[in-house]
TORZA-832231 format. One record per residue (C-alpha): residue number from 0; x, y, z. Coordinates in nm, 4 decimals, padded with zeros to 6 digits. Layout:
<nodes>
NUM/X/Y/Z $
...
</nodes>
This chain:
<nodes>
0/13.4008/08.0628/04.6938 $
1/13.1168/08.2867/04.7670 $
2/12.8797/08.3940/04.4366 $
3/12.7928/08.7261/04.3923 $
4/12.4342/08.8542/04.4876 $
5/12.3053/09.0234/04.1978 $
6/12.3045/08.7520/03.9467 $
7/12.1787/08.4990/04.1861 $
8/11.8958/08.7360/04.3000 $
9/11.7619/08.9450/04.0004 $
10/11.4987/09.1559/04.2556 $
11/11.4779/09.5134/04.3837 $
12/11.5804/09.4865/04.7327 $
13/11.3464/09.8102/04.8127 $
14/11.0430/09.9631/04.6429 $
15/10.8713/10.2687/04.7531 $
16/10.4847/10.2855/04.6748 $
17/10.3143/10.5920/04.8043 $
18/10.4147/10.5894/05.1975 $
19/10.4803/10.2445/05.1898 $
20/10.8400/10.0782/05.1492 $
21/10.8556/09.7070/05.0520 $
22/11.1710/09.5295/05.1336 $
23/11.2513/09.1746/05.0237 $
24/11.5420/08.9331/04.9951 $
25/11.7752/09.1224/05.2210 $
26/12.0708/08.9413/05.3129 $
27/12.3938/09.0251/05.4455 $
28/12.6400/09.1657/05.1474 $
29/12.9593/09.3955/05.1242 $
30/13.0007/09.6490/04.8964 $
31/13.0537/09.4436/04.5843 $
32/12.7421/09.2410/04.6196 $
33/12.9018/08.9366/04.7559 $
34/12.7866/08.7749/05.0929 $
35/12.9045/08.9202/05.3953 $
36/12.9780/08.7133/05.7400 $
37/12.9238/08.3496/05.5797 $
38/12.7850/08.1390/05.8333 $
39/12.7585/08.4010/06.1380 $
40/12.4072/08.4205/06.2578 $
41/12.4733/08.7044/06.4782 $
42/12.6954/08.9079/06.2319 $
43/12.4360/08.8535/05.9727 $
44/12.1287/08.9730/06.1741 $
45/12.3082/09.3133/06.2593 $
46/12.4160/09.3521/05.9097 $
47/12.0698/09.2981/05.7795 $
48/11.8962/09.5457/06.0244 $
49/12.1708/09.8139/05.8937 $
50/12.1064/09.7491/05.5508 $
51/11.7192/09.8259/05.6394 $
52/11.8474/10.1145/05.8339 $
53/12.0578/10.2786/05.5518 $
54/11.7437/10.2271/05.2994 $
55/11.4675/10.3880/05.5667 $
56/11.7560/10.6814/05.5960 $
57/11.7767/10.7165/05.2457 $
58/11.3853/10.7807/05.2389 $
59/11.3636/11.0116/05.5102 $
60/11.2692/10.7362/05.7769 $
61/11.4024/10.5077/06.0566 $
62/11.3510/10.1426/06.1853 $
63/11.0791/10.2825/06.3835 $
64/10.8939/10.2970/06.0793 $
65/10.9060/09.9173/06.0102 $
66/10.5249/09.7763/06.0315 $
67/10.6105/09.4239/05.9684 $
68/10.9007/09.2041/05.9451 $
69/10.9555/08.8119/05.8187 $
70/11.2994/08.6557/05.9291 $
71/11.3943/08.3778/05.7198 $
72/11.6300/08.0954/05.8768 $
73/11.7608/07.7884/05.6850 $
74/11.7279/07.5837/06.0130 $
75/11.5352/07.6449/06.3702 $
76/11.8679/07.5839/06.5297 $
77/11.9750/07.9476/06.4384 $
78/11.6826/08.1163/06.5977 $
79/11.7700/08.1927/06.9388 $
80/12.1294/08.3509/06.7809 $
81/11.9017/08.5524/06.5751 $
82/11.6716/08.6543/06.8122 $
83/11.9416/08.7936/07.0801 $
84/12.0955/08.9605/06.7886 $
85/11.7550/09.1144/06.6395 $
86/11.6720/09.2119/06.9846 $
87/11.9889/09.4361/07.0737 $
88/11.9720/09.6220/06.7497 $
89/11.6309/09.6746/06.6919 $
90/11.4355/09.9973/06.8875 $
91/11.1238/09.9270/07.0677 $
92/10.8469/09.9105/07.0457 $
93/10.9339/09.5799/06.8101 $
94/10.7109/09.5773/06.4806 $
95/10.4950/09.2360/06.4287 $
96/10.7660/08.9802/06.3000 $
97/10.7237/08.6249/06.1726 $
98/11.0342/08.3662/06.1518 $
99/11.0239/08.1217/05.9007 $
100/11.2463/07.7965/05.8129 $
101/11.3212/07.7931/05.4473 $
102/11.6155/07.7163/05.2554 $
103/11.8058/08.0326/05.1687 $
104/11.9301/08.0767/04.7990 $
105/12.2299/08.2597/04.8767 $
106/12.5385/08.0300/04.9944 $
107/12.6314/08.1535/05.3360 $
108/12.3904/08.3197/05.4405 $
109/12.1929/08.1992/05.7447 $
110/11.9263/08.5085/05.7796 $
111/11.7346/08.7083/05.4989 $
112/11.4586/08.9638/05.6093 $
113/11.1593/09.0813/05.4043 $
114/10.9943/09.4044/05.5468 $
115/10.7449/09.6607/05.5163 $
116/10.7903/10.0468/05.6653 $
117/10.5291/10.3505/05.6300 $
118/10.5742/10.6910/05.6286 $
119/10.2988/10.7051/05.9281 $
120/10.4756/10.6490/06.2859 $
121/10.3384/10.3178/06.3349 $
122/10.1434/10.2658/06.6653 $
123/10.1185/09.9448/06.8674 $
124/09.7739/09.8260/06.9409 $
125/09.6036/09.5463/07.2120 $
126/09.2646/09.3952/07.2331 $
127/09.0299/09.6125/07.4828 $
128/09.1458/09.5307/07.8201 $
129/09.5071/09.3695/07.7285 $
130/09.8310/09.6176/07.7331 $
131/09.9947/09.6710/07.4153 $
132/10.3025/09.4411/07.3783 $
133/10.5646/09.6991/07.2745 $
134/10.6930/10.0050/07.4670 $
135/10.6473/10.3863/07.3659 $
136/10.4096/10.4585/07.0916 $
137/10.1115/10.2728/07.2177 $
138/09.7400/10.3570/07.1021 $
139/09.5762/10.5997/07.3594 $
140/09.2916/10.4299/07.5517 $
</nodes>
């Protein structure tokens, strides 16, 4: 049986401080706070990105305002499936991202995100002489 998230994770999923929004412990959950799509990496990845997008829209922003994303997986074998789903649902240019393998605290969760967004529109940077790794909002020469 699924356990509700709120008693299990006593934290704020999103906090705004000035021009920054910080996200932590974002997992796929239904409207009652219960895990959604247990043991389905693809659906959970899309649902977590959807939760981030909902928070950002409420602040008048979009996924394009993300400046850093960390994805936590309980096992590296879920990486390819998460990565394919992430690539489908995230707009370009992609924010810097780190993927970590760590036990997750929510039963059935296979994907958890932390992220940072900025009110300023991010610009993709590159070292001198190298192309920017993203597409779109790249730093002019």
